[in-house]
N, C-alpha and C positions, 0 to 999 in steps of 0.2 A: 474163473480161477479164484481159489480161496487160499489164504495164508494160514500157516500153523507153525507155532514155535517148535523147534527141534534142537536137541543137543548133539545129534548125530549127523544130520544132513545140513550142509552149508547153506547159508541164506541164498535164495534165488534158484535153488535147485528143486526139482520135483520130488515130492515125497511119495505121492500115489496118484492114480488116475481113477476116474469113475466113468464108465465101467472099468473094471480092472484090466490090466494089460493081458493080452492073450485071448481075450474073448472076441467073438464075432458079433458085429453089429451092422445094421444097414448103413449104406452110404448116406452121408449127410447127418449122421447122428452127432450130437454135441458131446464132446469129451471134456469132462470137468477135471481140471488140474488142481492138485493140492500142493502148494509151493511152500518151501521152508522159509520162515522169516528169521531163522537163526535161533540161538538160545533165548529163552524167555528172560526179559529184563527183570532185574531185582532192585528194590529200593535200597539205597545206602543207609545203613543204620546210624543212629546218633551215638558216637563214641567219645565226644568231647567230655573231658574231665575223668574219663575212665583211665585205668592204668594201661600202660603200653601193651602188656600181655593180654589183658581182657579185651582191648580193642582189636588186637590182631586175631584173637580167637573168634570174636563176633564176625569179623569180615571173612575169615576162612570158612566159617560155617555156612556162609552164603555163596561160597565159591569166588570170593573176591581176594585180591592180593593187597598187601600193605607195603607202603614205602615209608620209611622212617626218616625224618629230618629233625635236627635239634633246634631248640629255641629257648631263650631265657624268659622267665616270667616272675613277676613280683607276687602273683596271686595263685597260680596253679602249682601244686606241689611237684617236686622233682619226680620224673618218671610217669607223669600223667599227661594226657593229650590236651594240648592248648587249642588246636584247630584241626579241621579236616577238609580235604578237597578231593572229590566233590562233597558238598554239604549233605547233611542228613535229608533223606526223602527223595533225592534225585535218583531216577531209575537208570541203571547201567546194565550192560551185558555181563554175565558171569565171566570171570577171568579178568575183569577190568581192575585197574590199580587205583587204590585210594591212598592219597598222601596224608600221613599223620605227622603233625608237628608236635614233638614231645618235649616237655619242659625239662630243662637242665637246672632249674632253680633260679634264684635271683641272679641278675647280671653281675659278673665279677669285676672287680677293680683292683688295680695295683697300687699299693701304699707308697706314696712318694717319700723321699728322704727329706726330713724336716730339720736336720741338724744345722744349728747356727741361725735359724730363722727366728724372728720375733713371733709372738703368738698370733698377731694379725696376719703376718706373712704365711704362717703355717695354716691358718684357717682358710686363706685364699687358695693355697696349693691343694689342700684337701678337697675344697669345693670343686676345683678344676678336675679332680680325679673322681668326682662323684661320691665323696666321703664327707664325714662330719667331724668337727673337733669335739673330742670327749673331755674327760676330766683333766684338770691341770694341777700339778704339784710342783713344789720348789725344793731345790737342793743347793747347798753351797758348792761352788765350783770355781775353777780358775778361768772358766769362760766368762765373757761379759754378762753382767746382770741382764735378765730378760731374754737371753738366747735359749733356744731349745737344745737340751743336752741329752734327751732320751725320748723314746716313743714306744708305744705298744698298740697294735702290732708293729713290728720293725719294717724298715724300708724294704720294698720289693715283695712283701707278702701279698698273696692274692686273697681278697676278702669279698664278701657280698657288697654290692653297691649300696650306699646309704649307711654303711657301718660307721661306728665311732672309733676314732684313734686318740688314745690318751697321750699326753705329753708331760715331760718333766722339764721345768724351766730353771735356768741358773739364777740364783740370787746373789751371785758374786762370791768372792772368797770368804771363808769363815773368818770372823774377827776374834781376836784374843787379846788379853791385857799384856802389855809389854813389861817384862820383868825389870826391876830396878837393879842395875849392876854397878852403880857408882860406888867407889871405894873397894871394888873387888880387883883381884889380880887379873891381868889381861886374859890369860888362858881360861881362868874360871868364868870370867864374864862371857867370853865367846861360847864356852860350853853351855852356859845357862841360856843364852839367847837361842842357840841352835836347838837345844832341847825343847824350847817353847815354840819352835816352828818359825823362828825369824832368822834372817841372814845378817850376821854381824859385819860391819865395815869399820876398820880401825884407822884412826888418824892420830899420829903422835904429836905431842906438844912438849916443847922444851920446858924444863922446870929446874929451879935452883934448889928445890927441896928433895934431898935423896930419899925421903920417906915416900915420895910420890912416884918414884921410878917404877914403871910397869903397872901402875895403879890407874884404874879408870877414874878420870877427873869429872867427866860429864858424859851425857848420852842424849841422843835425839832420834826419835821422840822419847820423851821422858817416861820413867817407870809408871805403870798404872794406866797409861793411855791405851785406847783400843785401836788396833791396827789389823788389817787382813794378814792372815798367816802367809809367810813367805816374804813379807815386807822387809826392807833393809833398815837396820838400826845402827846408827853411827855412834861409835864410842871413841871418846878422846882419851888417850893413854899418855900419862906423863913419861918423859924421858929425861933423866938426870944428866946434865951436861958436865958436872964436876965443877971445881973451882971454889 
């Protein structure tokens, strides 16, 4: 018995006999059988780093099938083969399936919400998500100094693992010089303070001088001092009691 590869006769079945079937031979003559070993095995080609389409075409040309699975990679470009199973050089029967792991690019990470964190806390949160702290800038804000008030990319964005996230950090409220409103009429003084970004608070103080009625006698903090915008400035306004 001899074996011969065949794409038409299943493995284990007889392809031919020698002498051929139908012929007459003496009793006791040895009949040689030619048995199918199935389709001839083919070596799996090396398609690692090839594009998905090129890899599938190479397998199809050899009568093999491709199964595609996704996988992330920091080094293999998106759309190219990271690995294959069976590996290159292994002999398989035609019609066998070769599994190709195709790169989807770098592993993705979701950007966390850094609002209100200190820079150190933000750096830790980013590290936990597989990301890095990028550029830092400062802006005046009503939020406490040192707190993160902005970020780019924003919270919830999907980015490549290892990407940088820039942050904007509060440097506290912007300061401005307090206007001097002593000797002004109450209404004018309040308008001046409000226009400069401060919140006026009025305290009345009795006076025996009619000329000081409705006039700002003093203020705190004093004119010219630096205070965060939105701060309260107390003005003492005279109130003439008569007599």
